[in-house]
C-alpha positions in Angstrom: 31.6 307.6 16.0 29.9 304.3 16.9 26.1 304.3 17.8 27.1 303.8 21.4 29.3 306.9 21.4 26.6 308.9 19.7 24.1 307.8 22.4 26.5 308.6 25.2 27.2 312.1 23.7 23.5 312.7 23.4 23.0 311.6 27.0 25.8 314.0 28.2 24.1 316.9 26.2 20.8 316.1 27.9 22.4 315.9 31.3 24.0 319.4 30.7 20.6 320.7 29.6 19.0 319.4 32.8 21.6 321.1 35.0 21.2 324.3 33.1 17.4 324.1 33.3 17.6 323.7 37.1 19.8 326.8 37.2 17.4 328.7 34.9 14.4 327.7 37.0 16.2 328.9 40.1 16.9 332.2 38.4 13.3 332.6 37.3 12.1 331.7 40.9 14.4 334.5 42.3 12.9 337.1 39.9 15.5 336.7 37.3 13.2 337.2 34.4 10.5 335.4 32.3 11.2 331.9 31.0 11.7 333.3 27.5 14.2 335.9 28.8 16.1 333.4 30.9 16.3 330.8 28.1 17.6 333.5 25.8 20.2 334.6 28.3 21.4 331.0 28.8 21.5 330.4 25.0 23.4 333.7 24.4 25.8 333.9 27.4 25.9 330.9 29.7 26.3 327.7 27.7 29.2 325.4 27.9 29.1 323.3 31.0 32.4 321.6 31.5 32.5 317.8 32.0 34.6 316.0 34.7 37.7 316.6 32.6 37.0 320.4 32.2 35.8 320.0 28.6 32.8 322.1 27.8 29.6 320.2 26.9 27.2 321.8 24.5 23.8 321.2 26.1 20.8 320.0 24.1 19.3 323.5 23.7 15.9 322.2 22.5 15.6 319.9 25.5 16.8 322.7 27.8 14.2 325.1 26.4 11.5 322.4 26.7 12.3 321.8 30.3 12.4 325.5 31.3 9.4 326.6 29.3 7.3 323.5 30.1 8.1 323.6 33.8 7.2 327.3 34.0 4.0 326.9 32.0 2.8 323.9 34.2 4.1 325.3 37.5 0.6 325.3 39.2 0.0 321.7 38.2 3.6 320.7 39.3 3.2 322.6 42.6 -0.1 320.8 43.3 1.4 317.4 42.6 4.5 318.2 44.7 2.3 319.4 47.6 0.3 316.2 47.5 3.5 314.1 47.9 5.1 316.1 50.7 4.8 315.0 54.3 1.8 316.5 56.2 4.0 319.0 58.1 5.8 320.2 54.9 4.9 322.9 52.5 6.5 324.0 49.2 7.7 327.1 51.0 9.8 325.0 53.3 11.7 323.4 50.4 15.1 325.0 49.7 14.9 327.0 46.4 17.5 324.9 44.5 15.8 321.7 45.6 12.5 323.1 44.5 14.0 323.9 41.0 15.3 320.3 40.8 11.9 318.9 41.7 10.1 321.3 39.3 12.2 320.2 36.3 12.0 316.5 37.4 8.3 316.5 37.8 7.8 318.2 34.5 10.0 315.7 32.8 8.0 312.8 34.4 4.7 314.4 33.3 5.6 315.6 29.8 8.7 313.8 28.4 7.5 310.2 27.8 10.6 309.8 25.6 12.7 309.7 28.8 12.3 306.6 31.0 11.2 307.6 34.5 14.1 305.9 36.2 16.5 307.8 33.9 14.9 311.1 34.8 14.9 310.3 38.5 18.6 309.3 38.4 19.5 312.5 36.5 17.9 314.8 39.0 19.3 312.9 41.9 22.8 313.4 40.3 22.0 317.1 40.0 21.0 317.2 43.7 24.4 315.5 44.5 26.2 318.3 42.6 24.7 320.9 45.0 24.3 319.0 48.3 26.2 316.4 50.4 23.5 315.8 53.0 20.0 314.5 52.8 18.7 316.5 49.8 19.6 314.0 47.1 17.6 311.3 49.1 14.7 313.7 49.4 14.7 314.4 45.7 14.9 310.6 45.0 12.0 309.9 47.3 9.7 312.5 46.0 10.4 311.9 42.3 10.1 308.1 42.7 6.7 308.4 44.4 5.5 310.8 41.8 6.8 308.6 38.9 5.0 305.6 40.3 1.8 307.7 40.3 2.1 309.3 36.9 3.8 306.4 35.1 2.7 303.2 36.9 3.2 301.1 33.8 7.0 301.6 34.1 7.0 300.2 37.6 4.6 297.3 37.2 5.9 293.7 37.7 5.9 293.1 34.0 7.7 296.3 33.0 11.0 295.7 31.1 14.2 296.8 32.7 15.9 299.6 30.8 
């Protein structure tokens, strides 16, 4: 495999891990168990997300675990940040539960995973929103994550920042 193919494969594994993390966070939010239990369930029984051709993709399990555990551990901080970026007449309770899980994982990644460029994280979670919704939700996810990214990683959005 060429270095480009290895990078592409690693990216697909991380994308699959993000999708699984959103599903796991949704499950946790619906009373499906503790983060540790849900991560264990996914690792033991649910992994192998098919790609567009129907070929299963093995998610990056370490990345998946980091997203689920970290998002859960920092939930109060994430909720406070999300609340501060919602319109005045919106509350977290009004956000549809899958959208909330997408935002929860996305905000955690922006806060805690400096190894992932902010624009990459935003695009990944917008893609996940498109997998679940055809209406305005992907735009909402994009708007909220973009504003939060500009707040928590301003150096990536300054005029002198390199394009990635």
